[in-house]
ChimeraX commands (.cxc) that place a marker at each C-alpha (Angstrom):
marker #1 position -12.08,9.32,-21.48 radius 0.5
marker #1 position -13.42,5.89,-19.82 radius 0.5
marker #1 position -10.50,6.05,-17.57 radius 0.5
marker #1 position -11.34,9.81,-16.35 radius 0.5
marker #1 position -14.90,8.53,-16.34 radius 0.5
marker #1 position -14.12,5.80,-13.41 radius 0.5
marker #1 position -11.49,8.44,-11.59 radius 0.5
marker #1 position -14.11,10.86,-11.70 radius 0.5
marker #1 position -17.07,8.43,-10.72 radius 0.5
marker #1 position -14.90,7.35,-7.48 radius 0.5
marker #1 position -13.76,10.88,-6.58 radius 0.5
marker #1 position -18.20,11.83,-6.76 radius 0.5
marker #1 position -18.54,8.20,-4.38 radius 0.5
marker #1 position -15.91,9.93,-1.82 radius 0.5
marker #1 position -17.14,13.97,-1.93 radius 0.5
marker #1 position -20.72,12.26,-1.17 radius 0.5
marker #1 position -19.23,10.30,1.49 radius 0.5
marker #1 position -17.33,13.66,3.49 radius 0.5
marker #1 position -20.34,15.27,2.61 radius 0.5
marker #1 position -22.40,13.54,4.79 radius 0.5
marker #1 position -19.87,13.61,7.45 radius 0.5
marker #1 position -19.36,17.53,7.07 radius 0.5
marker #1 position -23.28,17.71,7.46 radius 0.5
marker #1 position -23.47,15.62,10.49 radius 0.5
marker #1 position -20.24,17.65,11.68 radius 0.5
marker #1 position -22.10,20.87,11.03 radius 0.5
marker #1 position -25.00,19.55,13.37 radius 0.5
marker #1 position -22.93,18.91,16.06 radius 0.5
marker #1 position -21.30,22.32,15.44 radius 0.5
marker #1 position -24.46,24.46,15.44 radius 0.5
marker #1 position -25.44,22.31,18.96 radius 0.5
marker #1 position -22.27,23.28,20.62 radius 0.5
marker #1 position -21.87,26.87,18.95 radius 0.5
marker #1 position -25.77,27.53,20.31 radius 0.5
marker #1 position -24.94,25.91,23.99 radius 0.5
marker #1 position -21.59,27.61,24.02 radius 0.5
marker #1 position -23.01,31.56,22.75 radius 0.5
marker #1 position -26.34,30.97,24.74 radius 0.5
marker #1 position -24.13,30.41,28.03 radius 0.5
marker #1 position -21.94,33.30,27.05 radius 0.5
marker #1 position -25.09,35.24,27.09 radius 0.5
marker #1 position -26.56,34.13,30.09 radius 0.5
marker #1 position -22.51,34.94,31.60 radius 0.5
marker #1 position -23.43,38.34,30.27 radius 0.5
marker #1 position -26.57,38.76,31.92 radius 0.5
marker #1 position -25.44,37.46,35.00 radius 0.5
marker #1 position -22.37,40.47,35.06 radius 0.5
marker #1 position -24.84,43.07,34.22 radius 0.5
marker #1 position -27.08,41.92,37.13 radius 0.5
marker #1 position -24.17,41.52,39.68 radius 0.5
marker #1 position -22.89,45.71,38.66 radius 0.5
marker #1 position -26.90,46.37,39.04 radius 0.5
marker #1 position -26.58,44.93,42.53 radius 0.5
marker #1 position -23.41,46.33,43.17 radius 0.5
marker #1 position -24.57,49.72,42.21 radius 0.5
marker #1 position -27.82,49.41,44.38 radius 0.5
marker #1 position -25.22,48.88,47.45 radius 0.5
marker #1 position -23.25,51.57,46.47 radius 0.5
marker #1 position -26.78,53.87,46.99 radius 0.5
marker #1 position -27.32,52.20,49.98 radius 0.5
marker #1 position -24.79,53.03,51.45 radius 0.5
marker #1 position -24.36,56.56,50.54 radius 0.5
marker #1 position -27.83,57.49,51.96 radius 0.5
marker #1 position -27.01,55.62,55.00 radius 0.5
marker #1 position -24.29,56.03,57.83 radius 0.5
marker #1 position -23.86,52.65,58.76 radius 0.5
marker #1 position -21.72,51.90,62.44 radius 0.5
marker #1 position -23.37,49.17,64.03 radius 0.5
marker #1 position -24.50,45.83,62.81 radius 0.5
marker #1 position -28.04,44.88,61.96 radius 0.5
marker #1 position -28.35,42.99,65.27 radius 0.5
marker #1 position -27.77,45.47,67.29 radius 0.5
marker #1 position -30.07,48.25,65.34 radius 0.5
marker #1 position -32.25,45.24,66.21 radius 0.5
marker #1 position -32.20,45.03,69.79 radius 0.5
marker #1 position -32.26,49.22,69.75 radius 0.5
marker #1 position -35.45,49.31,68.78 radius 0.5
marker #1 position -36.71,46.43,70.96 radius 0.5
marker #1 position -35.30,48.12,73.85 radius 0.5
marker #1 position -37.07,51.48,72.85 radius 0.5
marker #1 position -40.92,49.84,71.42 radius 0.5
marker #1 position -40.49,48.09,75.48 radius 0.5
marker #1 position -39.38,51.52,77.03 radius 0.5
marker #1 position -42.73,53.30,74.92 radius 0.5
marker #1 position -45.02,50.41,75.91 radius 0.5
marker #1 position -43.70,49.92,79.88 radius 0.5
marker #1 position -42.34,53.28,80.96 radius 0.5
marker #1 position -44.92,56.28,81.34 radius 0.5
marker #1 position -43.13,58.84,79.01 radius 0.5
marker #1 position -44.19,62.17,77.77 radius 0.5
marker #1 position -45.82,63.19,74.78 radius 0.5
marker #1 position -42.48,65.05,73.41 radius 0.5
marker #1 position -40.46,62.31,75.18 radius 0.5
marker #1 position -41.92,59.46,73.57 radius 0.5
marker #1 position -42.77,61.53,70.13 radius 0.5
marker #1 position -38.93,61.65,70.12 radius 0.5
marker #1 position -38.46,57.80,70.74 radius 0.5
marker #1 position -40.93,57.37,68.01 radius 0.5
marker #1 position -38.45,59.22,65.61 radius 0.5
marker #1 position -35.63,57.43,66.88 radius 0.5
marker #1 position -37.53,54.10,66.70 radius 0.5
marker #1 position -38.31,55.31,62.79 radius 0.5
marker #1 position -35.11,56.30,62.11 radius 0.5
marker #1 position -33.70,52.71,63.31 radius 0.5
marker #1 position -36.05,50.79,61.40 radius 0.5
marker #1 position -35.06,52.49,58.06 radius 0.5
marker #1 position -30.99,51.89,58.82 radius 0.5
marker #1 position -32.05,48.24,59.36 radius 0.5
marker #1 position -34.42,48.08,56.49 radius 0.5
marker #1 position -31.77,49.31,54.91 radius 0.5
marker #1 position -29.25,46.86,55.80 radius 0.5
marker #1 position -31.17,44.36,55.71 radius 0.5
marker #1 position -31.54,45.24,51.61 radius 0.5
marker #1 position -27.55,44.95,51.90 radius 0.5
marker #1 position -27.75,41.73,53.48 radius 0.5
marker #1 position -30.53,40.58,50.63 radius 0.5
marker #1 position -27.67,42.00,48.00 radius 0.5
marker #1 position -25.45,40.22,49.42 radius 0.5
marker #1 position -27.38,36.66,49.36 radius 0.5
marker #1 position -28.41,37.48,45.80 radius 0.5
marker #1 position -24.91,38.46,44.81 radius 0.5
marker #1 position -23.45,35.51,46.56 radius 0.5
marker #1 position -25.96,33.17,44.55 radius 0.5
marker #1 position -25.42,34.42,40.88 radius 0.5
marker #1 position -21.60,34.55,41.83 radius 0.5
marker #1 position -22.04,30.92,41.69 radius 0.5
marker #1 position -24.27,30.68,38.57 radius 0.5
marker #1 position -21.26,32.79,36.72 radius 0.5
marker #1 position -18.59,30.44,37.95 radius 0.5
marker #1 position -20.87,27.47,36.93 radius 0.5
marker #1 position -21.96,29.49,33.63 radius 0.5
marker #1 position -18.82,30.46,32.40 radius 0.5
marker #1 position -17.37,26.95,33.36 radius 0.5
marker #1 position -19.94,25.24,30.96 radius 0.5
marker #1 position -19.55,27.79,28.59 radius 0.5
marker #1 position -15.54,27.49,28.14 radius 0.5
marker #1 position -16.26,23.78,27.67 radius 0.5
marker #1 position -18.49,24.02,25.00 radius 0.5
marker #1 position -15.76,26.39,23.29 radius 0.5
marker #1 position -13.53,23.49,23.81 radius 0.5
marker #1 position -15.57,20.82,22.33 radius 0.5
marker #1 position -16.28,23.65,19.29 radius 0.5
marker #1 position -12.42,23.76,18.80 radius 0.5
marker #1 position -11.91,20.22,19.04 radius 0.5
marker #1 position -14.69,20.03,16.15 radius 0.5
marker #1 position -12.91,22.50,13.96 radius 0.5
marker #1 position -9.89,20.91,14.29 radius 0.5
marker #1 position -10.67,17.20,13.51 radius 0.5
marker #1 position -13.07,18.79,10.42 radius 0.5
marker #1 position -9.55,20.39,9.56 radius 0.5
marker #1 position -8.51,17.29,7.22 radius 0.5
marker #1 position -11.59,16.53,5.84 radius 0.5
marker #1 position -12.72,19.87,4.95 radius 0.5
marker #1 position -9.45,20.64,3.36 radius 0.5
marker #1 position -9.64,16.97,1.39 radius 0.5
marker #1 position -13.26,17.99,0.20 radius 0.5
marker #1 position -11.48,21.32,-1.23 radius 0.5
marker #1 position -9.18,19.55,-3.19 radius 0.5
marker #1 position -10.92,17.09,-3.93 radius 0.5
marker #1 position -13.82,18.95,-5.59 radius 0.5
marker #1 position -10.73,20.94,-7.57 radius 0.5
marker #1 position -9.45,17.94,-8.91 radius 0.5
marker #1 position -12.37,16.76,-10.07 radius 0.5
marker #1 position -13.85,20.12,-11.62 radius 0.5
marker #1 position -10.31,19.85,-13.46 radius 0.5
marker #1 position -10.76,15.92,-14.43 radius 0.5
marker #1 position -14.46,17.20,-15.99 radius 0.5
marker #1 position -13.00,19.62,-17.70 radius 0.5
marker #1 position -10.60,16.80,-19.40 radius 0.5
marker #1 position -13.20,14.96,-20.10 radius 0.5
marker #1 position -15.44,16.85,-22.08 radius 0.5
marker #1 position -12.24,18.04,-23.66 radius 0.5
marker #1 position -11.50,14.38,-24.85 radius 0.5
marker #1 position -15.13,13.78,-25.72 radius 0.5
marker #1 position -15.27,16.55,-27.74 radius 0.5
marker #1 position -12.39,15.13,-29.67 radius 0.5
marker #1 position -13.68,12.14,-29.40 radius 0.5
marker #1 position -16.63,12.79,-31.33 radius 0.5
marker #1 position -14.35,14.80,-33.78 radius 0.5
marker #1 position -12.79,11.79,-34.44 radius 0.5
marker #1 position -15.68,9.45,-34.53 radius 0.5
marker #1 position -17.04,11.80,-37.09 radius 0.5
marker #1 position -14.19,11.61,-39.30 radius 0.5
marker #1 position -13.78,7.77,-38.95 radius 0.5
marker #1 position -17.67,7.73,-39.94 radius 0.5
marker #1 position -17.05,9.78,-43.23 radius 0.5
marker #1 position -13.85,7.81,-44.07 radius 0.5
marker #1 position -16.04,3.90,-43.40 radius 0.5
marker #1 position -18.17,6.01,-46.09 radius 0.5
marker #1 position -15.71,6.84,-48.27 radius 0.5
marker #1 position -13.76,3.61,-48.31 radius 0.5
marker #1 position -16.78,1.37,-48.80 radius 0.5
marker #1 position -17.77,3.68,-51.98 radius 0.5
marker #1 position -14.12,2.89,-53.02 radius 0.5
marker #1 position -14.82,-0.85,-52.42 radius 0.5
marker #1 position -17.72,-0.63,-54.51 radius 0.5
marker #1 position -15.96,0.79,-57.13 radius 0.5
marker #1 position -12.70,-1.51,-56.96 radius 0.5
marker #1 position -15.36,-4.97,-56.95 radius 0.5
marker #1 position -16.92,-3.07,-60.13 radius 0.5
marker #1 position -13.12,-2.88,-61.64 radius 0.5
marker #1 position -12.55,-6.16,-60.68 radius 0.5
marker #1 position -15.75,-7.73,-62.74 radius 0.5
marker #1 position -14.18,-5.20,-65.42 radius 0.5
marker #1 position -10.35,-6.88,-65.10 radius 0.5
marker #1 position -11.71,-10.22,-64.85 radius 0.5
marker #1 position -14.22,-10.21,-67.46 radius 0.5
marker #1 position -11.37,-8.52,-69.67 radius 0.5
marker #1 position -9.38,-11.33,-68.60 radius 0.5
marker #1 position -11.96,-13.97,-69.86 radius 0.5
marker #1 position -12.21,-12.37,-72.99 radius 0.5
marker #1 position -8.05,-11.94,-73.61 radius 0.5
marker #1 position -7.99,-15.65,-72.71 radius 0.5
marker #1 position -10.40,-16.68,-74.86 radius 0.5
marker #1 position -8.91,-14.77,-77.47 radius 0.5
marker #1 position -5.85,-16.88,-76.54 radius 0.5
marker #1 position -7.10,-20.01,-76.59 radius 0.5
marker #1 position -8.77,-19.51,-80.21 radius 0.5
marker #1 position -5.45,-18.20,-81.20 radius 0.5
marker #1 position -3.65,-21.37,-80.47 radius 0.5
marker #1 position -6.26,-23.68,-81.62 radius 0.5
marker #1 position -5.94,-21.06,-85.12 radius 0.5
marker #1 position -2.03,-21.82,-84.83 radius 0.5
marker #1 position -1.92,-25.48,-84.20 radius 0.5
marker #1 position -4.97,-26.58,-86.84 radius 0.5
marker #1 position -2.36,-24.34,-89.30 radius 0.5
marker #1 position 0.46,-26.53,-88.20 radius 0.5
marker #1 position -1.85,-29.38,-88.41 radius 0.5
marker #1 position -3.28,-28.88,-92.00 radius 0.5
marker #1 position 0.60,-27.97,-92.89 radius 0.5
marker #1 position 1.99,-31.65,-91.57 radius 0.5
marker #1 position -0.71,-33.33,-93.04 radius 0.5
marker #1 position 0.29,-31.58,-96.17 radius 0.5
marker #1 position 4.02,-32.94,-95.48 radius 0.5
marker #1 position 2.54,-36.92,-94.66 radius 0.5
marker #1 position 0.60,-36.69,-97.94 radius 0.5
marker #1 position 3.71,-35.02,-99.65 radius 0.5
marker #1 position 5.75,-37.35,-98.30 radius 0.5
marker #1 position 7.88,-34.39,-96.99 radius 0.5
marker #1 position 10.71,-34.94,-93.71 radius 0.5
marker #1 position 9.62,-33.72,-90.89 radius 0.5
marker #1 position 11.31,-30.84,-88.77 radius 0.5
marker #1 position 12.01,-30.54,-85.32 radius 0.5
marker #1 position 9.18,-27.55,-85.09 radius 0.5
marker #1 position 7.17,-29.93,-86.85 radius 0.5
marker #1 position 7.32,-32.30,-83.92 radius 0.5
marker #1 position 6.79,-29.62,-80.90 radius 0.5
marker link #1:1,2 radius 0.2
marker link #1:2,3 radius 0.2
marker link #1:3,4 radius 0.2
marker link #1:4,5 radius 0.2
marker link #1:5,6 radius 0.2
marker link #1:6,7 radius 0.2
marker link #1:7,8 radius 0.2
marker link #1:8,9 radius 0.2
marker link #1:9,10 radius 0.2
marker link #1:10,11 radius 0.2
marker link #1:11,12 radius 0.2
marker link #1:12,13 radius 0.2
marker link #1:13,14 radius 0.2
marker link #1:14,15 radius 0.2
marker link #1:15,16 radius 0.2
marker link #1:16,17 radius 0.2
marker link #1:17,18 radius 0.2
marker link #1:18,19 radius 0.2
marker link #1:19,20 radius 0.2
marker link #1:20,21 radius 0.2
marker link #1:21,22 radius 0.2
marker link #1:22,23 radius 0.2
marker link #1:23,24 radius 0.2
marker link #1:24,25 radius 0.2
marker link #1:25,26 radius 0.2
marker link #1:26,27 radius 0.2
marker link #1:27,28 radius 0.2
marker link #1:28,29 radius 0.2
marker link #1:29,30 radius 0.2
marker link #1:30,31 radius 0.2
marker link #1:31,32 radius 0.2
marker link #1:32,33 radius 0.2
marker link #1:33,34 radius 0.2
marker link #1:34,35 radius 0.2
marker link #1:35,36 radius 0.2
marker link #1:36,37 radius 0.2
marker link #1:37,38 radius 0.2
marker link #1:38,39 radius 0.2
marker link #1:39,40 radius 0.2
marker link #1:40,41 radius 0.2
marker link #1:41,42 radius 0.2
marker link #1:42,43 radius 0.2
marker link #1:43,44 radius 0.2
marker link #1:44,45 radius 0.2
marker link #1:45,46 radius 0.2
marker link #1:46,47 radius 0.2
marker link #1:47,48 radius 0.2
marker link #1:48,49 radius 0.2
marker link #1:49,50 radius 0.2
marker link #1:50,51 radius 0.2
marker link #1:51,52 radius 0.2
marker link #1:52,53 radius 0.2
marker link #1:53,54 radius 0.2
marker link #1:54,55 radius 0.2
marker link #1:55,56 radius 0.2
marker link #1:56,57 radius 0.2
marker link #1:57,58 radius 0.2
marker link #1:58,59 radius 0.2
marker link #1:59,60 radius 0.2
marker link #1:60,61 radius 0.2
marker link #1:61,62 radius 0.2
marker link #1:62,63 radius 0.2
marker link #1:63,64 radius 0.2
marker link #1:64,65 radius 0.2
marker link #1:65,66 radius 0.2
marker link #1:66,67 radius 0.2
marker link #1:67,68 radius 0.2
marker link #1:68,69 radius 0.2
marker link #1:69,70 radius 0.2
marker link #1:70,71 radius 0.2
marker link #1:71,72 radius 0.2
marker link #1:72,73 radius 0.2
marker link #1:73,74 radius 0.2
marker link #1:74,75 radius 0.2
marker link #1:75,76 radius 0.2
marker link #1:76,77 radius 0.2
marker link #1:77,78 radius 0.2
marker link #1:78,79 radius 0.2
marker link #1:79,80 radius 0.2
marker link #1:80,81 radius 0.2
marker link #1:81,82 radius 0.2
marker link #1:82,83 radius 0.2
marker link #1:83,84 radius 0.2
marker link #1:84,85 radius 0.2
marker link #1:85,86 radius 0.2
marker link #1:86,87 radius 0.2
marker link #1:87,88 radius 0.2
marker link #1:88,89 radius 0.2
marker link #1:89,90 radius 0.2
marker link #1:90,91 radius 0.2
marker link #1:91,92 radius 0.2
marker link #1:92,93 radius 0.2
marker link #1:93,94 radius 0.2
marker link #1:94,95 radius 0.2
marker link #1:95,96 radius 0.2
marker link #1:96,97 radius 0.2
marker link #1:97,98 radius 0.2
marker link #1:98,99 radius 0.2
marker link #1:99,100 radius 0.2
marker link #1:100,101 radius 0.2
marker link #1:101,102 radius 0.2
marker link #1:102,103 radius 0.2
marker link #1:103,104 radius 0.2
marker link #1:104,105 radius 0.2
marker link #1:105,106 radius 0.2
marker link #1:106,107 radius 0.2
marker link #1:107,108 radius 0.2
marker link #1:108,109 radius 0.2
marker link #1:109,110 radius 0.2
marker link #1:110,111 radius 0.2
marker link #1:111,112 radius 0.2
marker link #1:112,113 radius 0.2
marker link #1:113,114 radius 0.2
marker link #1:114,115 radius 0.2
marker link #1:115,116 radius 0.2
marker link #1:116,117 radius 0.2
marker link #1:117,118 radius 0.2
marker link #1:118,119 radius 0.2
marker link #1:119,120 radius 0.2
marker link #1:120,121 radius 0.2
marker link #1:121,122 radius 0.2
marker link #1:122,123 radius 0.2
marker link #1:123,124 radius 0.2
marker link #1:124,125 radius 0.2
marker link #1:125,126 radius 0.2
marker link #1:126,127 radius 0.2
marker link #1:127,128 radius 0.2
marker link #1:128,129 radius 0.2
marker link #1:129,130 radius 0.2
marker link #1:130,131 radius 0.2
marker link #1:131,132 radius 0.2
marker link #1:132,133 radius 0.2
marker link #1:133,134 radius 0.2
marker link #1:134,135 radius 0.2
marker link #1:135,136 radius 0.2
marker link #1:136,137 radius 0.2
marker link #1:137,138 radius 0.2
marker link #1:138,139 radius 0.2
marker link #1:139,140 radius 0.2
marker link #1:140,141 radius 0.2
marker link #1:141,142 radius 0.2
marker link #1:142,143 radius 0.2
marker link #1:143,144 radius 0.2
marker link #1:144,145 radius 0.2
marker link #1:145,146 radius 0.2
marker link #1:146,147 radius 0.2
marker link #1:147,148 radius 0.2
marker link #1:148,149 radius 0.2
marker link #1:149,150 radius 0.2
marker link #1:150,151 radius 0.2
marker link #1:151,152 radius 0.2
marker link #1:152,153 radius 0.2
marker link #1:153,154 radius 0.2
marker link #1:154,155 radius 0.2
marker link #1:155,156 radius 0.2
marker link #1:156,157 radius 0.2
marker link #1:157,158 radius 0.2
marker link #1:158,159 radius 0.2
marker link #1:159,160 radius 0.2
marker link #1:160,161 radius 0.2
marker link #1:161,162 radius 0.2
marker link #1:162,163 radius 0.2
marker link #1:163,164 radius 0.2
marker link #1:164,165 radius 0.2
marker link #1:165,166 radius 0.2
marker link #1:166,167 radius 0.2
marker link #1:167,168 radius 0.2
marker link #1:168,169 radius 0.2
marker link #1:169,170 radius 0.2
marker link #1:170,171 radius 0.2
marker link #1:171,172 radius 0.2
marker link #1:172,173 radius 0.2
marker link #1:173,174 radius 0.2
marker link #1:174,175 radius 0.2
marker link #1:175,176 radius 0.2
marker link #1:176,177 radius 0.2
marker link #1:177,178 radius 0.2
marker link #1:178,179 radius 0.2
marker link #1:179,180 radius 0.2
marker link #1:180,181 radius 0.2
marker link #1:181,182 radius 0.2
marker link #1:182,183 radius 0.2
marker link #1:183,184 radius 0.2
marker link #1:184,185 radius 0.2
marker link #1:185,186 radius 0.2
marker link #1:186,187 radius 0.2
marker link #1:187,188 radius 0.2
marker link #1:188,189 radius 0.2
marker link #1:189,190 radius 0.2
marker link #1:190,191 radius 0.2
marker link #1:191,192 radius 0.2
marker link #1:192,193 radius 0.2
marker link #1:193,194 radius 0.2
marker link #1:194,195 radius 0.2
marker link #1:195,196 radius 0.2
marker link #1:196,197 radius 0.2
marker link #1:197,198 radius 0.2
marker link #1:198,199 radius 0.2
marker link #1:199,200 radius 0.2
marker link #1:200,201 radius 0.2
marker link #1:201,202 radius 0.2
marker link #1:202,203 radius 0.2
marker link #1:203,204 radius 0.2
marker link #1:204,205 radius 0.2
marker link #1:205,206 radius 0.2
marker link #1:206,207 radius 0.2
marker link #1:207,208 radius 0.2
marker link #1:208,209 radius 0.2
marker link #1:209,210 radius 0.2
marker link #1:210,211 radius 0.2
marker link #1:211,212 radius 0.2
marker link #1:212,213 radius 0.2
marker link #1:213,214 radius 0.2
marker link #1:214,215 radius 0.2
marker link #1:215,216 radius 0.2
marker link #1:216,217 radius 0.2
marker link #1:217,218 radius 0.2
marker link #1:218,219 radius 0.2
marker link #1:219,220 radius 0.2
marker link #1:220,221 radius 0.2
marker link #1:221,222 radius 0.2
marker link #1:222,223 radius 0.2
marker link #1:223,224 radius 0.2
marker link #1:224,225 radius 0.2
marker link #1:225,226 radius 0.2
marker link #1:226,227 radius 0.2
marker link #1:227,228 radius 0.2
marker link #1:228,229 radius 0.2
marker link #1:229,230 radius 0.2
marker link #1:230,231 radius 0.2
marker link #1:231,232 radius 0.2
marker link #1:232,233 radius 0.2
marker link #1:233,234 radius 0.2
marker link #1:234,235 radius 0.2
marker link #1:235,236 radius 0.2
marker link #1:236,237 radius 0.2
marker link #1:237,238 radius 0.2
marker link #1:238,239 radius 0.2
marker link #1:239,240 radius 0.2
marker link #1:240,241 radius 0.2
marker link #1:241,242 radius 0.2
marker link #1:242,243 radius 0.2
marker link #1:243,244 radius 0.2
marker link #1:244,245 radius 0.2
marker link #1:245,246 radius 0.2
marker link #1:246,247 radius 0.2
view
């Protein structure tokens, strides 16, 4: 039981150390995952923005027939405006020129929007590339952290399972130990009672021996007294002593 307790205690100490490492790993992993997910979310938002801007470009192209550059349109507008300012045009001609200027300005503004959109797309493309690169880097770090912790996690599971089995075994042995201890206590109590009885018997036997010894001595003394009287009688009567008498 004590040997199992030592092993279990050692396992628990190692499990605590492993858990500290796993808690630290989880904190780092969660931080990296959050950064990766945040980067992926930003990437998706930028892709959506790119799609919206491209759709806006397509809509502008559908509404307008672009066959000149913005610089050319601007030059045409300036020339027509100068014409109105410097030439004495009739009302109908000026009206037509004004309509023409309005139409050119509309096209120019549309092309300016496309130019702005293109600038935005260029900037967003850079952000998309950078965001994707950062998200991929965080993903690599996350995979690296997971791989690094696999061994510790596997060890933690094995050690937990082993400790659970050892605890069951220790509980079983403890139960058996308590049972045997109770039996030993009962046997000790019984032995104590038997020893008391045995001591009483020894006392009785000793007393019996003492009585028998006293009786034996008494018998010997009586025999000796008888023999002594017999020998004295022979001396008085001058009879011959036998070997038995001498003994």
